[in-house]
C-alpha positions in Angstrom: 0.0 0.0 0.0 1.2 3.5 -0.8 -0.2 6.9 0.1 -1.1 7.7 -3.5 -3.7 4.9 -3.7 -7.5 5.1 -3.5 -7.5 2.3 -0.8 -5.2 4.4 1.4 -6.9 7.7 0.9 -10.5 6.4 1.2 -10.1 3.7 3.8 -6.9 3.3 5.6 -6.0 6.9 6.5 -9.5 8.0 7.7 -10.0 4.8 9.7 -6.5 5.1 11.4 -7.1 8.8 12.3 -10.5 8.1 13.6 -9.3 5.3 15.9 -6.2 7.2 16.9 -8.1 10.3 18.0 -10.7 8.3 19.9 -8.0 7.4 22.3 -7.5 10.0 25.0 -4.2 12.0 24.8 -3.1 10.8 28.2 -3.2 7.2 27.1 0.0 7.4 25.0 0.8 3.7 25.2 -2.6 2.8 23.7 -1.9 5.3 20.9 1.4 3.6 20.3 -0.4 0.2 20.2 -2.8 1.6 17.6 0.1 3.1 15.6 2.0 -0.1 15.7 -1.0 -2.2 14.8 -2.0 -0.1 11.8 1.7 0.2 10.7 2.1 -3.6 10.7 -1.2 -4.0 8.8 -0.1 -1.3 6.3 3.2 -3.1 5.7 1.6 -6.6 5.6 -0.8 -5.6 2.8 2.1 -5.4 0.5 4.5 -7.8 2.3 2.6 -10.4 4.3 5.7 -12.6 4.8 8.4 -9.9 5.1 6.6 -8.2 7.9 8.3 -10.8 10.1 11.7 -9.5 9.1 10.6 -6.0 10.1 9.5 -7.2 13.5 12.7 -9.3 14.0 14.9 -6.3 13.0 13.1 -4.1 15.6 13.2 -6.6 18.4 16.9 -7.5 17.6 18.0 -3.9 18.3 15.6 -3.4 21.2 17.0 -6.4 23.1 20.6 -5.6 22.2 20.0 -2.0 23.4 18.8 -3.3 26.8 22.0 -5.3 27.2 24.2 -2.4 26.1 22.9 -0.3 28.9 23.8 -3.0 31.5 27.4 -3.4 30.3 29.9 -2.2 32.9 32.9 -2.4 30.6 33.4 -0.6 27.3 34.5 -3.7 25.3 31.2 -5.5 26.2 29.1 -2.6 24.9 31.2 -2.4 21.8 30.8 -6.1 21.2 27.1 -5.8 21.4 27.1 -2.8 19.1 29.0 -4.9 16.5 26.5 -7.7 17.0 23.7 -5.2 16.2 25.4 -3.8 13.1 26.3 -7.3 11.8 22.6 -8.4 12.3 21.2 -5.3 10.5 23.7 -5.2 7.7 23.6 -9.0 7.4 19.8 -8.9 6.8 20.2 -6.0 4.3 23.0 -7.8 2.4 21.1 -11.1 2.4 17.9 -9.8 1.0 19.1 -7.0 -1.2 22.6 -7.9 -2.4 23.0 -11.7 -2.5 22.1 -12.0 -6.2 24.1 -9.0 -7.1 27.3 -10.2 -5.5 26.9 -13.8 -6.7 26.5 -12.6 -10.2 30.2 -11.4 -10.2 31.1 -15.1 -9.8 28.9 -16.2 -12.6 26.2 -17.6 -10.2 22.7 -16.7 -11.2 20.1 -16.9 -8.5 16.6 -15.6 -8.0 17.0 -15.4 -4.2 15.1 -12.6 -2.6 13.5 -11.6 -5.9 10.8 -10.0 -3.8 12.9 -7.5 -1.8 11.3 -6.5 1.6 9.8 -3.1 1.1 11.6 -0.3 3.0 14.4 -2.6 4.4 17.0 0.0 3.5 15.2 2.6 5.6 14.2 0.7 8.7 17.6 -1.1 9.1 19.3 2.3 9.1 16.8 3.6 11.7 17.3 0.7 14.1 21.1 1.0 13.7 20.9 4.7 14.6 19.4 3.7 17.9 22.1 1.2 19.0 24.9 3.5 17.7 23.5 6.5 19.5 22.8 4.4 22.6 26.4 3.2 22.6 27.7 6.7 22.3 25.4 7.9 25.1 23.4 10.2 22.9 20.0 8.6 23.8 18.5 6.8 26.7 17.4 3.2 26.4 13.8 2.5 25.3 12.4 -0.1 27.7 8.9 -0.2 26.2 8.9 -2.7 23.3 5.7 -1.2 21.9 7.1 2.3 21.8 10.3 1.1 20.1 8.5 -1.1 17.5 6.2 1.9 16.8 9.3 3.9 15.9 10.7 1.1 13.7 7.4 0.3 11.9 5.8 3.7 11.8 3.9 3.6 8.6 4.1 7.3 7.6 7.8 6.9 6.7 8.3 3.2 6.8 8.5 2.3 3.1 10.4 5.3 1.7 11.7 7.5 4.6 12.7 10.1 5.4 15.2 8.2 7.6 14.1 9.1 11.1 16.8 8.7 13.8 15.6 7.5 17.2 17.2 10.6 18.8 14.9 12.8 16.6 11.6 11.4 18.1 12.8 9.9 21.4 10.7 12.1 23.6 7.6 12.1 21.3 7.4 8.3 21.6 6.2 8.6 25.2 5.0 12.2 25.4 3.2 13.9 22.5 0.1 15.9 21.8 -1.6 17.0 18.7 -2.8 20.6 18.4 -5.4 22.0 16.0 -2.7 24.1 14.4 -0.4 21.1 14.1 -3.1 18.9 12.6 -4.1 21.7 10.1 -0.5 22.1 9.1 -0.2 18.3 8.7 -3.2 18.1 6.4 -1.8 20.9 4.2 1.6 19.3 4.0 0.1 16.0 3.1 -2.0 17.6 0.4 1.1 19.3 -1.1 2.9 16.0 -1.2 -0.1 14.2 -2.7 -0.3 16.9 -5.4 3.4 16.6 -6.2 3.0 12.9 -6.7 -0.3 12.5 -8.5 -0.4 15.7 -10.5 3.3 16.3 -11.4 5.3 13.2 -10.9 2.9 10.8 -12.7 2.6 13.1 -15.7 6.4 13.6 -16.0 6.9 9.9 -15.5 4.7 8.8 -18.3 6.6 11.1 -20.8 10.0 9.9 -19.4 9.0 6.3 -19.8 7.8 6.8 -23.4 11.0 8.5 -24.4 13.6 6.5 -22.4 12.2 3.0 -22.6 12.9 2.5 -26.3 15.2 0.3 -28.3 18.7 1.8 -28.7 18.2 2.2 -32.4 15.1 4.4 -31.7 16.8 6.8 -29.4 17.2 10.4 -30.5 19.1 13.3 -28.9 16.0 15.4 -28.4 14.1 12.4 -27.0 16.8 11.5 -24.5 17.2 15.1 -23.3 13.4 15.6 -22.9 13.1 12.1 -21.3 16.0 12.9 -18.9 14.5 16.2 -17.9 11.1 14.6 -17.3 12.6 11.8 -15.2 14.5 14.5 -13.2 11.1 16.1 -12.4 9.4 12.7 -11.8 11.9 11.5 -9.2 12.0 14.8 -7.4 8.2 15.3 -7.2 7.7 11.6 -6.5 10.2 11.3 -3.7 9.8 14.8 -2.2 6.1 14.4 -2.5 6.2 11.2 -0.4 8.4 12.9 2.2 5.9 15.8 2.4 3.1 13.3 2.9 5.2 11.5 5.6 6.0 14.8 7.4 2.3 15.8 7.2 1.1 12.5 8.6 3.7 12.8 11.4 2.3 16.2 12.4 -1.3 14.8 12.4 -0.3 12.3 15.1 2.1 14.4 17.1 5.6 13.9 15.5 7.9 16.4 13.9 10.0 14.7 11.2 13.0 16.6 9.9 12.9 18.0 6.3 14.2 15.7 3.6 14.3 18.1 0.6 15.1 21.8 0.2 14.5 22.7 -3.4 17.6 20.8 -4.7 17.2 22.0 -8.3 18.1 25.6 -7.4 21.5 24.4 -6.0 24.5 26.4 -7.1 26.9 23.4 -6.9 26.9 19.6 -6.5 27.9 20.1 -2.9 24.9 22.4 -2.5 22.7 19.9 -4.3 23.5 17.1 -1.8 22.8 19.4 1.1 19.3 19.7 -0.4 18.5 16.3 -1.8 17.5 13.3 0.4 18.9 15.2 3.4 18.2 12.4 5.9 20.3 9.9 3.9 23.2 12.4 3.3 23.3 13.3 7.0 23.2 9.7 8.0 26.2 8.8 6.0 28.0 12.0 7.1 27.5 11.3 10.8 27.8 7.5 10.9 30.3 6.8 8.1 32.2 9.9 6.8 33.1 11.6 10.1 34.0 8.4 12.0 36.4 7.5 9.1 38.1 10.9 9.4 35.9 13.2 7.5 37.9 16.2 6.1 40.7 15.8 8.6 42.5 12.8 7.1 42.2 10.6 4.0 39.5 12.8 2.7 39.4 11.4 -0.9 39.4 7.8 0.4 36.5 8.7 2.7 34.5 10.3 -0.1 35.0 7.2 -2.3 33.8 4.8 0.4 30.8 7.0 1.3 29.7 7.5 -2.3 30.2 3.8 -3.2 28.0 2.9 -0.3 25.5 5.6 -1.3 25.2 4.2 -4.8 24.9 0.7 -3.6 22.2 1.7 -1.0 20.0 2.8 -3.9 20.0 -0.5 -5.6 21.7 -3.8 -6.2 22.8 -2.9 -9.7 26.1 -1.7 -11.2 24.6 1.4 -12.6 23.8 2.6 -9.0 27.4 2.1 -8.0 28.5 4.0 -11.1 26.0 6.7 -10.1 27.5 7.0 -6.7 31.1 7.1 -7.9 30.1 9.6 -10.6 29.0 12.0 -7.9 32.1 11.2 -5.9 34.3 12.3 -8.8 32.1 15.4 -9.4 32.5 16.4 -5.7 36.2 15.9 -5.6 36.7 18.0 -8.8 34.4 20.6 -7.3 36.2 20.6 -4.0 39.7 20.9 -5.3 39.4 22.7 -8.6 36.0 24.4 -9.1 35.2 25.8 -5.6 36.6 29.3 -6.1 35.3 29.4 -9.7 31.7 28.6 -8.7 31.8 31.3 -6.0 32.7 34.0 -8.5 30.6 33.1 -11.6 27.0 34.5 -12.0 24.3 32.5 -10.1 22.6 31.4 -13.3 25.8 29.8 -14.6 26.4 28.0 -11.3 22.9 26.6 -11.4 23.1 25.6 -15.0 26.3 23.7 -14.2 24.7 22.0 -11.3 21.6 21.0 -13.3 23.7 19.7 -16.1 25.7 17.4 -13.8 22.6 16.2 -12.1 20.8 15.5 -15.4 23.6 13.2 -16.5 23.5 11.6 -13.1 19.8 10.8 -13.5 20.5 9.2 -16.8 23.0 6.8 -15.1 20.4 6.2 -12.3 17.6 5.4 -14.8 19.2 2.6 -16.8 20.1 -0.6 -14.9 21.1 -2.2 -18.3 24.6 -0.9 -19.1 24.1 -1.4 -22.8 21.1 0.8 -22.8 23.0 3.3 -20.6 25.9 3.5 -23.1 23.6 4.0 -26.0 21.5 6.6 -24.1 24.7 8.5 -23.0 26.1 8.6 -26.5 22.8 9.8 -27.9 22.5 12.4 -25.1 25.8 14.0 -26.4 24.8 13.6 -30.0 27.4 10.9 -30.7 24.9 8.2 -31.7 21.4 8.0 -33.1 19.3 10.6 -34.9 18.9 14.1 -33.6 15.1 13.9 -33.4 12.1 12.1 -34.8 8.3 12.6 -35.0 7.6 11.1 -31.5 10.1 13.3 -29.7 8.8 16.5 -31.5 5.2 15.5 -30.7 5.9 15.0 -27.0 8.0 18.1 -26.8 5.3 20.3 -28.4 2.5 18.7 -26.4 4.3 19.3 -23.1 6.0 22.7 -23.7 3.4 24.2 -21.3 4.2 21.8 -18.4 8.0 22.3 -18.4 8.0 25.8 -17.0 5.3 24.7 -14.5 7.4 21.9 -13.2 10.4 24.1 -13.1 8.5 26.8 -11.1 7.2 24.3 -8.6 10.7 23.0 -8.1 11.6 26.3 -6.5 10.4 27.9 -3.3 8.3 30.6 -5.1 4.9 28.8 -5.0 5.2 27.9 -1.3 6.2 31.5 -0.4 3.2 32.8 -2.4 0.9 30.3 -0.8 2.0 31.3 2.7 1.5 35.0 2.0 -2.0 34.3 0.7 -2.8 32.1 3.7 -1.8 34.9 6.1 -4.1 37.4 4.4 -6.9 35.0 3.6 -7.0 31.9 5.9 -9.8 30.3 3.9 -7.3 29.7 1.1 -5.8 26.7 3.0 -8.9 24.4 3.3 -9.9 25.3 -0.3 -6.4 24.3 -1.5 -6.5 21.0 0.5 -9.9 20.1 -0.8 -9.0 21.0 -4.3 -5.8 19.0 -4.4 -7.6 16.0 -2.9 -10.4 16.1 -5.4 -8.1 16.5 -8.4 -5.8 13.7 -7.1 -8.6 11.3 -6.6 -10.0 12.1 -10.0 -6.7 11.4 -11.6 -6.2 8.2 -9.7 -9.6 6.9 -10.9 -8.8 7.8 -14.5 -5.2 6.6 -14.8 -3.3 3.4 -14.4 0.3 4.9 -14.3 1.1 5.4 -10.7 4.6 4.1 -9.9 6.6 5.0 -6.8 10.3 5.1 -7.6 11.7 4.7 -4.1 9.2 2.0 -3.1 11.7 -0.8 -2.8 14.8 1.1 -1.5 
């Protein structure tokens, strides 16, 4: 089940909120039981078997966390932390990367063809608990229901943002929902739903039509337009889901950290990764990059390791590894050669440079087949295939109007205007929410194209 489905919007979400709010605010444990029960059902609808892996992962770190707090010697706590990390990373590698690594030895297997949804997200979340507990940054959670509610929390379970235990430690046992917070949550959810249904799905249909073609049918105009549309699709798709997750969190008393900050207005690749998937970038920075030495020593080695892992985290395919290393090279060049240049050039040139690098990156990200990637890359630069054809021109002319709209809504301008209108005319907010919901439901009823790109990460 995903947020952008009729079953979720018409049945699951209203039922959950009704039951959740019928429980008095003082009975926080019962609210956690409700949250946990609905979260497990939400997950089991799509993964009836793998929900056991989710529960096991949560209980594994819950129990290890209790033992860590009882250790009187440092080496004992460290050994338990290693046990936690081996268990979490072992599960992740077993289910996500077994076939990938075996393929390098010529061994073909269909093991774990059905990857547990969200395993990359909830394993990182449970690891953040034991790591921070070992460092003394958080207190042990002794209530298994509260801890499993954190691990399985359905608003951000299947696609993040990655929520660290430290971020919501207090809210698990002490939270309240205000009318203002609930209203803000509804608006944030509506914004995310609109991004996904209205923008991402439209851009995704065009991208698929232009990029999912035989190599001989590729054209330069088609690959460029398809790449641009895919860039919009993945942004509105993923940031839309994050908006919906943050909105749902506010509806039930949680404040999740932001995961996107208008990345396509970045003035450099460094700036881009401060704005894109912030929860993942900060996780690798705090738990991998800095412990390895960060900027202090072996900086290039640290960057290579982090970006190799970042690419691999996104998928068990060589193109994702290449995608991660591509950004590693771009960041190293930027850090040591282009930093001063980018600070001096006009802003529009810096942004054009950033978007161009990102666009090539999305092309690498899109094609899991390396043969297709090579052909698409050559066509992108005009080294292969025709310049254009009837289909590319048709789609370009038919969608000229949507390109500036998508570009505009990738910036902070629409949100700033909405907030100004809301201050002067509060009635704008409920009208906006109702309008987005009606349009989204109408589009869902009338269309079959509704993928979610980060669904199995």
